[in-house]
C-alpha positions in Angstrom: 5.9 -30.1 12.9 7.4 -28.8 16.1 5.8 -26.6 18.6 7.2 -23.4 17.1 5.9 -24.3 13.7 2.5 -25.2 15.1 2.3 -21.7 16.7 3.4 -20.1 13.5 0.8 -21.9 11.4 -2.0 -21.1 13.8 -1.0 -17.5 14.1 -0.7 -16.8 10.3 -4.1 -15.2 9.9 -3.8 -13.7 13.4 -0.7 -11.8 12.3 -2.8 -10.1 9.7 -5.7 -9.4 12.0 -3.5 -7.8 14.6 -1.6 -5.7 12.0 -4.9 -4.5 10.6 -6.3 -3.6 14.0 -3.1 -1.8 15.2 -2.9 0.2 12.0 -6.6 1.2 12.1 -6.4 2.1 15.8 -3.2 4.2 15.5 -4.1 6.2 12.4 -6.6 8.5 14.1 -3.9 9.4 16.7 -1.4 10.0 13.9 -3.9 12.2 12.1 -4.3 14.3 15.2 -0.5 14.5 15.6 0.0 15.5 12.0 -2.7 18.2 12.2 -1.4 19.6 15.4 2.2 19.9 14.1 1.1 20.9 10.6 2.8 18.0 9.0 1.0 18.1 5.7 1.7 17.2 2.1 0.9 20.4 0.3 -0.5 20.6 -3.2 2.0 21.6 -5.9 3.3 21.0 -9.4 4.1 17.3 -8.6 1.2 16.9 -6.1 -2.2 16.3 -7.7 -4.3 16.5 -4.5 -6.2 19.7 -3.9 -5.9 20.2 -0.1 -3.1 19.8 2.4 -3.1 16.2 3.7 -1.3 14.7 6.7 1.6 12.5 5.5 2.7 10.5 8.5 0.7 7.3 7.8 3.9 5.3 7.7 4.3 5.9 11.4 1.2 3.8 12.1 2.1 1.3 9.4 5.6 0.6 10.8 4.2 -0.1 14.3 1.4 -2.3 12.9 3.9 -4.4 10.9 6.3 -4.9 13.8 3.5 -5.9 16.2 1.9 -8.2 13.6 5.1 -9.9 12.6 6.0 -10.5 16.3 2.8 -12.4 17.2 3.5 -15.9 18.5 7.3 -15.5 18.4 7.3 -15.6 14.6 8.5 -12.1 14.0 11.7 -10.9 12.5 13.2 -10.2 15.9 14.0 -13.8 16.7 14.3 -15.3 13.2 16.0 -12.7 11.1 17.6 -10.0 13.2 19.6 -8.4 10.4 16.5 -8.2 8.2 14.6 -6.4 11.0 17.5 -4.0 11.4 17.5 -3.3 7.7 13.7 -2.7 7.8 14.2 -0.4 10.7 16.9 1.6 8.9 14.7 2.0 5.8 11.6 3.0 7.9 13.5 5.5 10.1 15.1 7.1 7.0 11.7 7.5 5.4 10.3 9.0 8.6 13.1 11.6 8.7 12.5 12.3 5.1 8.8 12.9 5.8 9.6 15.2 8.7 12.6 17.2 7.4 13.5 16.0 3.9 16.5 14.1 2.8 18.5 14.0 -0.4 18.1 11.0 -2.7 21.8 10.2 -2.2 21.3 9.7 1.6 18.3 7.5 1.0 20.2 5.4 -1.5 23.1 4.9 0.9 20.8 3.7 3.6 19.1 1.3 1.1 22.5 -0.1 0.1 23.4 -0.6 3.8 20.0 -2.3 4.3 20.8 -4.6 1.4 24.2 -5.4 2.9 22.6 -6.4 6.1 20.1 -8.7 4.3 22.9 -10.2 2.2 24.5 -11.5 5.5 21.4 -13.7 6.1 20.0 -16.8 4.5 17.8 -14.5 2.3 20.7 -13.4 0.2 20.3 -14.1 -3.5 22.5 -17.1 -4.4 23.3 -16.9 -8.1 27.1 -16.6 -8.4 28.2 -17.8 -5.0 30.4 -14.7 -4.8 30.4 -11.1 -3.8 28.2 -10.5 -6.9 25.3 -12.0 -4.9 25.7 -9.2 -2.4 25.4 -6.7 -5.2 22.4 -8.4 -6.6 20.6 -8.5 -3.2 21.2 -4.8 -2.7 20.0 -4.0 -6.2 16.9 -6.2 -5.8 15.9 -4.4 -2.5 16.6 -1.0 -4.0 14.4 -1.7 -7.0 11.4 -2.7 -4.9 11.9 0.1 -2.3 12.1 2.8 -5.0 9.4 1.3 -7.2 6.8 1.5 -4.5 8.0 4.9 -3.4 7.5 6.2 -7.0 4.1 4.4 -7.2 2.7 6.1 -4.1 1.3 9.0 -6.0 -2.5 8.6 -5.9 -5.0 7.9 -3.2 -5.2 4.2 -2.2 -2.8 3.1 -5.0 0.3 1.7 -3.3 -1.5 0.2 -0.3 -4.1 -1.5 -2.5 -1.5 -2.9 -4.9 0.6 -4.2 -2.0 -2.5 -5.8 -0.4 -3.2 -7.7 -3.6 0.4 -8.8 -4.1 0.8 -9.8 -0.4 -2.5 -11.8 -0.7 -0.8 -13.7 -3.5 2.1 -14.6 -1.1 -0.4 -15.6 1.6 -1.9 -18.1 -0.8 1.6 -19.3 -1.7 2.5 -19.9 1.9 -0.6 -22.1 2.4 1.2 -24.8 0.4 4.5 -24.4 2.2 5.9 -25.2 5.6 5.4 -22.4 8.2 8.1 -19.7 8.0 8.9 -16.1 8.8 7.7 -15.3 5.3 4.2 -16.4 6.3 4.1 -14.0 9.2 5.4 -11.2 7.0 2.9 -11.8 4.2 -0.1 -11.8 6.6 1.1 -8.8 8.4 1.7 -6.9 5.2 -1.8 -7.8 4.0 -3.4 -6.6 7.3 -1.4 -3.4 7.5 -2.2 -2.5 3.9 -5.9 -3.1 4.4 -5.9 -1.2 7.7 -4.3 1.8 6.0 -6.7 1.7 3.1 -9.5 2.4 5.6 -8.0 5.9 5.8 -6.3 6.2 2.4 -8.9 4.9 0.0 -10.1 7.8 -2.2 -10.7 10.5 -1.0 -7.6 9.9 1.3 -7.6 11.4 4.8 -3.9 10.6 5.2 -0.9 9.7 3.1 1.7 7.0 4.0 4.7 9.2 3.1 8.1 7.7 2.3 8.2 5.9 5.7 5.2 3.9 4.5 5.9 3.3 0.8 9.5 2.3 1.4 8.8 -0.4 4.0 6.0 -1.8 1.8 8.5 -2.1 -1.0 11.2 -3.6 1.3 8.9 -6.3 2.7 7.6 -7.3 -0.8 11.3 -7.6 -1.7 11.9 -9.7 1.3 9.0 -12.0 0.4 10.6 -12.3 -3.1 13.9 -13.2 -1.5 12.1 -15.8 0.8 10.6 -17.3 -2.4 14.1 -17.5 -4.0 15.5 -19.1 -0.8 13.3 -22.1 -1.4 13.2 -22.2 -5.3 16.6 -22.6 -6.9 15.9 -24.5 -10.1 16.0 -22.5 -13.3 12.6 -21.8 -14.7 9.9 -19.2 -15.3 8.7 -19.6 -11.7 11.8 -17.4 -10.8 9.9 -14.5 -12.3 7.1 -14.7 -9.8 8.3 -12.0 -7.4 8.9 -9.6 -10.3 5.5 -10.4 -11.8 3.6 -9.9 -8.5 5.1 -6.4 -8.3 5.1 -5.9 -12.0 3.1 -2.7 -12.2 5.2 -0.5 -9.9 8.4 -2.1 -11.3 7.4 -1.3 -14.9 6.5 2.3 -13.8 9.9 2.6 -12.2 11.8 1.4 -15.2 9.9 3.7 -17.5 10.5 6.7 -15.2 14.3 6.0 -15.0 14.5 5.6 -18.8 12.4 8.7 -19.4 14.5 10.9 -17.1 17.9 9.6 -18.1 17.0 10.2 -21.8 16.2 13.8 -20.8 19.5 14.0 -18.9 17.9 14.7 -15.6 18.2 12.8 -12.3 16.0 9.7 -12.0 14.8 11.2 -8.7 13.9 14.6 -10.2 10.2 13.9 -10.3 7.6 14.4 -13.1 3.9 13.9 -13.8 4.3 11.0 -16.3 3.8 8.1 -14.0 1.1 5.6 -15.1 -1.4 7.1 -12.6 -0.6 10.6 -13.7 -1.3 9.7 -17.3 -4.6 8.1 -16.4 -5.5 11.2 -14.5 -4.7 13.3 -17.6 -7.2 11.1 -19.5 -9.9 12.2 -17.1 -9.8 9.2 -14.7 -10.6 10.0 -11.1 -8.7 8.5 -8.1 -11.1 5.5 -7.6 -11.0 4.2 -11.1 -7.3 4.5 -11.1 -7.0 2.6 -7.9 -9.5 -0.2 -8.9 -7.8 -0.6 -12.3 -4.4 -1.0 -10.6 -5.8 -3.5 -8.2 -7.3 -5.5 -11.1 -4.1 -5.4 -13.1 -2.1 -6.6 -10.1 -4.6 -9.4 -9.5 -4.1 -10.5 -13.1 -0.3 -10.4 -12.6 -0.6 -12.4 -9.4 -2.6 -15.0 -11.3 0.0 -14.9 -14.0 2.8 -15.4 -11.4 0.9 -18.5 -10.1 0.8 -19.9 -13.6 4.6 -19.8 -13.7 4.6 -22.4 -11.0 2.1 -24.8 -12.5 2.0 -24.7 -16.3 4.4 -25.5 -19.1 7.3 -23.0 -19.0 6.9 -22.1 -22.7 3.2 -21.3 -22.2 4.0 -19.3 -19.1 6.7 -17.3 -20.8 4.4 -16.6 -23.7 1.7 -15.3 -21.3 4.3 -13.1 -19.5 5.4 -11.6 -22.8 1.9 -10.8 -23.8 0.9 -9.4 -20.4 3.9 -7.1 -20.0 4.0 -6.2 -23.7 0.4 -5.1 -23.4 1.1 -3.0 -20.3 4.2 -1.5 -22.0 2.3 -0.6 -25.1 -0.5 1.0 -23.1 2.0 3.0 -21.0 3.8 4.3 -24.1 0.6 5.2 -25.9 -0.5 7.1 -22.8 2.7 9.1 -23.0 5.0 7.5 -20.4 8.1 8.1 -22.6 7.3 11.5 -24.0 
């Protein structure tokens, strides 16, 4: 192990600690800024909260992630410049959307451009060894970015689910050589936990699009980093999708539901999984805790894909996601 790798291994947990501290220290200042400029998320037909709430949490989260990932020279700056530029583009677009509002078309174009940047690196999906891999990489990133953007609809929900999923990657990297992915997973975990200090029900601040989209982007990056190492065909290739299974399932159901109604997939409604649980009388904390628990189960399931018989792993995946799908449909996700 060379000197760089030694520093990277030593600083793994430190990346997370710094991200947590930076996020927790910046959020009070962001709160003051949002209150002074009246940058609030107002209650409405698609907004279940009862009072105007500051929505610029993504500002602190972005800073915390960049600082954390840069500790010890292990950040995206030196190891994956194009990935950092793609992350910056997604974050800035989300921030502009939080401040002034942007059309879904503009956001999608930026996400495609971000995917094109990532596809020029070693983290591009390598399935067909052709231009189709560029398209797959873009699609993969767009799915994750929009899934977590859609899933950020209840207090403590997106940040907590990302914390659990990123912890799964942290454990995964303990058995692998040090890499940029290790710094990203620790930083993502620390930032999510730091944000939860202010966002756990009842939330004092929302992350906004600038927060939810970079969470989705970095979980997608961790998935691409997993694929960069694992090439053999097997159920283990489902691990990144399983880790983020709850938001991805919610996204697929939302798209199917809205397309069937002949409306835009980005039109918005109150039939997300968390909305349906709220309709059943669940408060924000039980919704958050149940989502954390479900994600923890999916992370454990993802780990099984690496270590058990593929047939057994595939059977467990079918049962788990079949149960989630049936539950969602019974709650009314497709009505």
